[in-house]
Every structure is written in C-alpha cells, then in structure tokens.
N, C-alpha and C positions, 0 to 999 in steps of 0.2 A: 458579432461576425463569428466566435467562437463557435456558437451553436451552429450558425448555418454549415461552417465547414464539417462540423463532426456529423451532421446529417448526411452532406454530399458524400462522407466516408463510409458513411453506413450503406449509401445508395450504391457506392462503387463495388463496395464489398457483397449487397446483395445481389447485384450483376452479376457478378464472378462464376463462372460455368466450372463443372467439379474436375475441369481437367487444370485448373487455375488460371486460365486465360480472361485477361479482363477486356470490356468493351471500350472503344474511343470516346464514348460519350455515355456519362450516367446521371439519373437513371437511363437503361438502355432503353433509348426510345424508338429504335432500329436495330436490326438483329447485325452490328457492323463489330467484329473481334478481328480486329487486322493483325494483332501480337505486336502492335509496335511499342516501343521502348518507351515514348515519349511521355503522350497523354495518360496512359495507367500509370506510371511511375508515379503520379500524384500521391497513390496510395500507400507510397511509402516514404515521399517528400511530406505530404501535409499533416501526419500524425508529428513528426519532429518538429515544425513549423508552429502547431499547436501548443507544442509541449514549451518550446522556447519562448513564445509572446504570451502564453495566457496560463502556462503552469498547467496543463492540462495532459495530465498523465495516461488518463481513461481511453484518450483516441491509441494511444500507443498500446495499451494491452489489449484493449479492445477491437482494432484491426490485426492481433499479432499473426494470428492465425492465417487470415487472408494474406498478408503479406507475405509469408513464409511461403505460402503454397504459390505464389505468384512468382515469387523470385526461384523455388526449385522449379517451377514451367518455364520459365524464359531462360534457365540454364542449360534448355535443350537446344537454343538455338546459339550459342558460342562456336566458335570455329577458332581455333589457335586463341582461347584465348578475349575474342574479341567476338562482340554481338555487333549484327551488321543487319538487325531487323528494326526498319525505322523508314517511313515515306514520307515524313513532313520536314524534314531536313531542308528541302528546297526552297521554303519559303520561311524557316525558323531559324535563318544563319545567325550565327553569334556575329557579334560587332568586329568590324576590321580593325578599330583603333585601338583595340585590348593589348 
C-alpha cells in the first residue's frame, strides 16, 4: 500500500497547476479544479500517514514543494482566519454522536 499511496501523491503533484491549485481527482482525468479543501488536502495528509505507518519520510520530502505551493495558494481563500472553500460538506458530514 505504501507504494500505491506514494505513486498517488506523485499523480497529485503532477496534476498541480502553476498557481498551486490541485484537482479534485488525480490523475486529473477531467479538468475539474474546484479549489476545494477536502480532496486536495490529501497532498498534506497522506505523506504524514505514510511516514507514521511505514516510516516513509521520502513522501514528506518529495512532496514538500507541492504541499507548500498548495498551502500558499489556498491561503488566498481565507477570510478572517476561516476558509470556506468546500462543496463536499453536504454529503460528508461528521458523525453526530462524537
């Protein structure tokens, strides 16, 4: 699984636009770059998971530039410290019993 996720992270980075924008799906099989926070945040979350679960620090190092570029890009969507750039929350609600 570690090789699959590492490859997926490369696909995400490869699909990144010069602006830093990431697609909702990678490899980018259709041109949807909605700038949501949900799916593109995989670029930030997955390298840490690979490091914790498999001791793979190469994903952190190898994706660092892409991660920074995306975070810098998404920083442009903050208003009063809040980012409201998401359209998946309507079907991906947190459990109510937590």
